N, C-alpha and C positions, 0 to 999 in steps of 0.2 A: 174795497175796491173802489176807486174814484170813477164813477160812472161817466162823468163829463169828460174826464181826461182820456178815457179809454174810446169815447165816441170820437174825440177829435183825433185821435191816432188813427182809428179806423177810417175816417174821412180822408186824411192825408194818404194812407194806402190806397183806397178807391180812388182818389183823384190822379194817382200817378201810375196806376195799373189798370189798363183797359179790360184785360181779362177778368180781373178781380171786380171791376166795375159791373161788367156784364153779368158776372156770377150774382153779385149782390142784387141787381135788377131781377133775376130769375129765382134765386132763392135767398132772401136776405137774412134769414133765420140761420141757416146752416153756415153761410159765409161769415156772419159775426161770431157764431160758436166757434168756427174753424180759426179766426183771427185772435179770438180771445185765449184760445187754448185751455179753456176751463169750462167744464159742464155746468152752467147756472140754471137755476129754476127758469121754466118758460116765460113766467112773467117778467123776470128781471131782463131775460134776453129781448123779449119784445119791446122793453123800454129803451134798451141800448139801440135796436133797430130803428125804432120811432125816431130817437134823438139823432141818429145818423141821418136818416132821411130828411129830418128838418134842417140839419146843418148844411147838407149838400144842396137843398132846395134854396136856403137864404143866400148860400153863395153864388149860385146860379142867378138869383134875382139881383144880386149886387153887380156880378157881371154884366148883365143885360142893361142895368140901370147906368153903368159906367159907359157902356157902348152907346147908349141913347144920348147920355150927357155929351159926349164927345162928337156925336153927330150934330147936335145942335149948338155946338160951341160952348159948352159948359165946362169942359176939362181942359 
């Protein structure tokens, strides 16, 4: 299983589904397990959750930076 590819897939789903995003915020482990459809060892699932959180945070920071840039005429 390509963990990075699965994390990217999960990030895409979370970004487009507000209900899923809310569920991920309250119970990320169960949400990821449900999306993967495979029962993985807890340490692997936690790594996927951490990767998804990192990717979501990075994208949010990129969005904020873009908005700040446009505010100051950088875009």
